[in-house]
C-alpha positions as CSV (number, residue, x, y, z in Angstrom):
1,M,-20.4,10.7,-91.5
2,P,-20.3,9.5,-87.9
3,N,-19.5,12.9,-86.3
4,T,-21.9,14.8,-88.4
5,R,-24.8,16.3,-86.3
6,I,-27.2,17.2,-88.9
7,L,-27.0,15.0,-92.0
8,P,-27.1,16.8,-95.4
9,E,-30.0,16.2,-97.7
10,E,-29.3,13.4,-100.2
11,P,-30.6,13.0,-103.7
12,P,-33.2,12.5,-105.1
13,Y,-34.2,15.9,-103.8
14,D,-37.9,17.1,-104.0
15,A,-38.5,19.8,-106.7
16,E,-38.4,22.8,-104.3
17,L,-35.0,21.7,-102.7
18,A,-33.6,20.9,-106.1
19,A,-34.5,24.4,-107.3
20,E,-33.1,26.0,-104.3
21,L,-29.8,24.0,-104.5
22,A,-29.4,25.0,-108.0
23,K,-29.6,28.7,-107.0
24,W,-26.8,28.2,-104.5
25,M,-24.4,26.5,-107.0
26,P,-22.7,28.3,-109.9
27,P,-24.4,27.8,-113.2
28,G,-23.1,24.6,-114.9
29,A,-21.0,23.6,-111.8
30,P,-19.8,20.1,-112.3
31,A,-19.8,19.4,-108.6
32,D,-22.7,18.1,-106.5
33,P,-24.2,20.8,-104.2
34,L,-22.0,21.5,-101.3
35,K,-22.6,19.5,-98.0
36,L,-23.2,22.9,-96.3
37,F,-25.9,23.8,-98.7
38,R,-27.5,20.4,-98.4
39,T,-27.4,20.7,-94.7
40,L,-29.1,24.1,-94.8
41,G,-31.6,22.4,-97.1
42,R,-32.9,20.7,-93.9
43,N,-34.6,24.1,-93.1
44,L,-35.6,25.4,-96.5
45,P,-37.1,28.7,-95.4
46,L,-33.8,29.5,-93.6
47,A,-31.8,28.5,-96.6
48,Q,-33.8,30.5,-98.8
49,A,-33.4,33.6,-96.5
50,M,-29.6,33.1,-96.2
51,R,-29.1,32.7,-99.9
52,G,-29.6,36.5,-100.6
53,V,-26.8,37.6,-98.3
54,G,-24.5,34.9,-99.4
55,S,-25.0,35.6,-103.1
56,Y,-24.5,39.4,-102.5
57,M,-21.3,38.7,-100.5
58,L,-19.8,36.5,-103.3
59,G,-21.5,38.4,-106.3
60,R,-20.6,41.1,-108.7
61,K,-22.5,43.7,-106.6
62,S,-19.9,43.5,-103.8
63,S,-17.9,46.7,-103.4
64,L,-14.9,44.8,-102.4
65,D,-12.0,43.4,-104.5
66,L,-12.1,39.7,-104.9
67,R,-8.6,39.3,-103.2
68,E,-9.6,41.4,-100.2
69,R,-12.9,39.7,-99.8
70,E,-11.3,36.1,-100.0
71,L,-8.5,37.2,-97.6
72,V,-11.2,38.4,-95.0
73,I,-13.3,35.2,-95.5
74,D,-10.2,32.9,-95.1
75,R,-9.1,34.7,-92.0
76,V,-12.6,34.6,-90.4
77,C,-12.9,30.9,-91.2
78,A,-9.3,30.3,-89.8
79,R,-10.0,32.1,-86.6
80,C,-13.2,30.3,-86.1
81,G,-11.5,27.0,-86.6
82,C,-13.8,26.3,-89.5
83,E,-11.8,24.0,-91.8
84,Y,-14.8,23.2,-93.8
85,E,-15.5,26.8,-95.3
86,W,-11.8,27.7,-95.2
87,G,-11.0,24.7,-97.4
88,V,-13.9,25.3,-99.8
89,H,-12.9,29.0,-100.3
90,A,-9.2,28.3,-100.4
91,A,-9.7,25.7,-103.1
92,A,-12.5,27.4,-105.1
93,F,-11.4,31.1,-105.0
94,G,-7.9,31.3,-103.5
95,A,-6.0,31.2,-106.8
96,A,-8.6,33.1,-108.7
97,A,-8.3,35.8,-106.1
98,G,-4.5,35.9,-106.4
99,L,-3.8,34.4,-103.1
100,A,-0.8,32.2,-103.1
101,E,-0.7,28.9,-101.0
102,T,1.6,30.7,-98.6
103,E,-0.8,33.7,-98.2
104,L,-3.7,31.1,-97.6
105,A,-1.6,29.3,-95.0
106,A,-0.9,32.7,-93.4
107,T,-4.7,33.3,-92.8
108,V,-4.4,30.3,-90.5
109,R,-1.0,30.5,-88.9
110,R,0.3,34.1,-89.0
111,A,-0.5,37.2,-86.8
112,A,-1.9,40.4,-88.0
113,D,1.6,42.0,-87.3
114,D,3.5,39.5,-89.4
115,P,5.8,41.1,-92.1
116,A,4.3,38.7,-94.7
117,W,1.3,40.9,-94.8
118,S,1.2,44.2,-97.1
119,E,0.0,47.1,-95.1
120,R,-3.4,46.9,-96.7
121,D,-3.6,43.2,-96.0
122,A,-2.6,43.7,-92.4
123,L,-5.6,46.2,-91.9
124,L,-8.0,43.5,-93.0
125,V,-6.4,40.9,-90.8
126,R,-6.5,43.2,-87.8
127,L,-10.1,44.0,-88.7
128,V,-11.1,40.3,-88.6
129,D,-9.0,39.7,-85.5
130,E,-10.5,42.6,-83.5
131,L,-14.0,41.8,-84.5
132,H,-13.4,38.1,-83.6
133,D,-11.8,38.8,-80.2
134,T,-13.7,41.8,-79.0
135,S,-16.8,42.4,-81.3
136,K,-15.4,46.0,-81.7
137,V,-13.1,47.9,-83.9
138,S,-10.5,50.2,-82.2
139,D,-10.6,53.9,-83.2
140,K,-7.0,53.5,-84.5
141,L,-7.8,50.5,-86.8
142,W,-10.9,52.3,-88.0
143,S,-9.0,55.4,-88.9
144,G,-6.6,53.3,-90.9
145,L,-9.4,51.4,-92.7
146,A,-11.2,54.7,-93.4
147,D,-8.0,56.1,-95.1
148,V,-8.3,53.1,-97.6
149,Y,-12.0,52.2,-97.9
150,K,-15.1,54.2,-98.5
151,P,-18.2,53.9,-96.1
152,P,-20.0,51.4,-98.3
153,Q,-16.9,49.2,-98.4
154,L,-16.4,49.6,-94.6
155,L,-20.1,48.5,-94.0
156,E,-19.6,45.5,-96.3
157,L,-16.4,44.5,-94.4
158,L,-18.2,44.5,-91.1
159,V,-21.0,42.4,-92.6
160,L,-18.7,40.1,-94.4
161,V,-16.8,39.3,-91.1
162,G,-20.2,38.8,-89.4
163,W,-21.7,36.7,-92.2
164,Y,-18.7,34.3,-92.3
165,H,-19.0,33.9,-88.5
166,V,-22.6,32.7,-89.1
167,I,-21.4,30.3,-91.8
168,A,-18.6,29.1,-89.5
169,F,-21.0,28.6,-86.6
170,V,-23.4,26.5,-88.8
171,C,-20.4,24.4,-90.1
172,N,-18.8,23.8,-86.8
173,G,-22.0,23.5,-84.9
174,A,-23.6,20.9,-87.3
175,K,-20.2,19.4,-87.8
176,V,-20.6,19.5,-91.6
177,E,-18.3,16.9,-93.2
178,L,-15.3,18.3,-95.1
179,E,-15.6,18.2,-98.9
180,D,-13.2,15.8,-100.5
181,W,-11.8,18.2,-103.0
182,A,-11.4,21.1,-100.6
183,M,-8.2,22.2,-99.0
184,R,-7.2,21.3,-95.4
185,F,-5.7,23.6,-92.9
186,P,-1.9,23.6,-93.3
187,S,-0.1,21.5,-90.6
188,G,2.4,23.1,-88.2
């Protein structure tokens, strides 16, 4: 890990860290805790504070459809150049969310106005792009989103985009090493 700026914790973990890492991973997960989680474990109080938002965003309480949530997450990670988190989500959730490999690749390579996107998908891609580029949402886009999503979902979409910017900043800033099993950005 020569380029990694903050090395992830390595086993054996102390009891408190082991308990926290177990909370971050799905029950019975066969894989070791993710390098991102083990990197956050270097600041355990911060990791503990972050877990609540992260588990909400990926949990059953989310008001968003799994496919739409993953489309937003993958687009945010792609726009931030965060291959680590894009690859983890593409591999772990892409198929389960109903995103084909071509759609996953489109989150990295295609513009919001590309005909590959459905009208509803294009709204989400534009939302990510506008927030990423301007930190704002135009009235026109908001009106289109409000025709499709209820206020709780709109709030969740805004937080989801911001949350995955935070994750991308941590991964990119600390240069978290890619997971061996995760997908890589498509070439070309």
